[in-house]
N, C-alpha and C positions, 0 to 999 in steps of 0.2 A: 727406098725407091719402089720396091715391090708392093709395099703397103699403100703407097700413093696411087699406084696403078689400080690396085684392087678397089680402093675407095672411089676412084674416078669411075671405074666400071659400074660399081654399085650405084653411084649417083646417076649415071646415064640410064641405068635400068629403072630407077625410081621415077625419073621424069616422065616417061611414057605412061606409067601407072597413074601419076598425079594428073596428067592431061586427060587420061581416060576417065578418071574419077570426076574431074571438073566437067567434062562433056556430059557425063551421065547425070550429074546434079543439074546442069543447065537444061538438059532434056526433060528431066522431071519437073523442073520449075516451069518450063514452057508448057508442058502438059497441064499443069495446075492452072496456069493463066488461061489456057484455052478452055478448060472446064469452067472457070469463073466467068469468062466472056459468054460462053454458051448459057450458063445459068442466068446471067444478067439479061441476055437477049430474050430468054424464055419469060423472065419476069416482066420485061418491058412489053412483050406481046400480050401477056395477061392483063397488065394495067391498061393497055390500049383497048383491048376488047371490053373490059369493064367500063371504061370511060365512054366508049361508043354505045354500050347498052344503056347507060344513064342519060345520054344526050336527049332522047325524046322526052323523058320525064322532066329534065331540066328545062327544056324549051316550053313544055306545058306549064310549068311553074312560073316561068317568065311571062307567059301570056295571061295567066289568071288575074293579076292585078289590073291589067288593062280592061279585061272583060268585066271585072267587078266594078271598076270605075264607070264604065259605060252603063252598066245596069243601075248603079246608084243615080247617075244623071237622069236616066229614063224614069226612074221611080220619082225623083224630085220634080221632074217636069210634069208627071201625071198628078202629083199632089197639088202642085200650083194650079194646074188646069181645073182641078175639082174643088178649089176653094171658093 
């Protein structure tokens, strides 16, 4: 009976240690998740800034075919007039 009591007391002592260890691991995991979220947020900000810096060039490239088309039409009209 005495050994059973000793074993029970030891088990009760181990439970808080296991809980503390689990809480510590959970806290570490939470910290790692927060760091990953912060890194993803930083990367997202950088991508957004790069996309915004490319937007004017992209818009310019979209307008160029229209301007070229208009220029070709004007050229062809001038050739027809001069025939």
